[in-house]
C-alpha positions, 0 to 999 in steps of 0.5 A: 877549565877541563882537564888537559887531555894530553895528560896520559900521552907521552910526552912527544920527542923534542928536536933541538931547536936551531937559531932562529934566522932574522926575519924581514919587518911585517907590514903595519896593519895599522887597525884601531881596537876602538875603530867600531861602536858595533863589535861585529860591524862588517869589515872593508875586506869582505871574505867571498861566499862560499858554495852550500856545500862547502866550509869556509875556515878563516885564521888571523894574521898570526901563525898560530892561528893558522896553524890552528885553523889548518887543523880544524881543516884537514880534519873536516877534509878528512870527514869528508867535507869541502873546505874554502881556506880563508886565512890572515884575514886580519886582527878581530876588528877585521874578521869578526864582521864576516864571521857574524854574517856567516861567510866564515863558519870555522874561526879559530878563538881565544876564549877572554879575549873573544869574551872582552871584545864582546862584552866590555863589562865581563867580569867572568876570571875562571876559565870555565866561568869564561867560557860560559860568559862567552856563550853567552855573550854570542849573537844569534848564528854563532856557537863555540865549541868545546875549548881545547885544553891549549891556551895561548894568552898575552903575557908580559915578559922580561929577560932573566937578566932584568928580572934579576937585577930588578926583583921581577915575578909579578906583573906589580913589580914593573913598579919598580922600573923607571916610570912610564915603563914602555912595552913592545906589542902591537898598536891595539894593545894600548886600547886592550882591557890589560893594556896601559889603563888596566896595568895601572888600574890593577897593578898601580904600573904606568906603562906605555905602548911600543908599536911593533906591529908583527903580533908579537913576533920576532921584531917583539922578541928582537926588541926585549932581547935588545934592550930596545924595551925592558918589557915585551906582550908575547903570546904564552905559546910562543916557543921564543919563550923558552929559547930565549929563557924570557921570565913571564911575569905571574898576574895573580890580579887575573888581568889577562883571562884565560885563553883557552883555543876555542872554535867559532862556528856557524850553523852550517857547521853540523854534528859530523863537521863539528865532531871532526873540529872536537878531535882536534881540541880533545888532543891540542894541549899547550905544549902540543900548540908549542911545539906547532909553533916551533915547527913553523915559526923556527923550522920554517915548515908551512902550516899545511905540512905541519897540521898534516904531520901532526894529524897523522901522529895523533891518529885523526887523519891517516897519513897519505 
């Protein structure tokens, strides 16, 4: 992995984290991770074509991904580009067909998960090797830019009380719990390489997914806090992990691959546009992403305002 560019920066000033208000349940997406034999097959959820002088920036249906997409969009606009935002499209099974068709020009992705989506036989585990393998697996017309230092990956979490009671430090320690272990997460987790099959193969843990269709959001957090499940699959840059003092179980066997934020771009993205996107990634560390996520999910700021303030603070786009 490349050196984190923010290691030389002063830490950002943190504000006290307030109590998160109860959030209404998110409608189930009902997507199947194995619904198509072609990982890049077009989805029925089409993105409209943009004018030739406009770059389409897309995002997953996940607040953190939308914030990153907004960072890219505003940085591009600050460099003089016209941008069409197509956010909250859905999960990878939905949007990748549109990306491969050239209907989306810029999309924030995650290295390891995208690699496994494109190449189910991938064996790379080191961040640099994962990136190399990903670039080789991408179809013609798509390229991956330099990844950010920021990572946001699936992680298995338990409460501090559960960790202490059962001596849980690593994923393999889940074998100490009654089997099968129920894990709260999106239904797609059942078919992911790090889902039940992967847990059994790598760690000897028998697991069962308890579907909670909010992309690792407040309902997944609540299921863990309330004791509905002993384990939740949360994204590692989720501020709720620190707020609730959850214990993220170590993964010594690299069941979950490194998930550095990486821009996936079409041939329509020229060198000037790439430079605008690279400017964001050069300063986007995991610490910065956690703070951006906190502002979005805890303070309830919209992605536009969160991105605008951060870009101005980092000197990427002038405040105005």
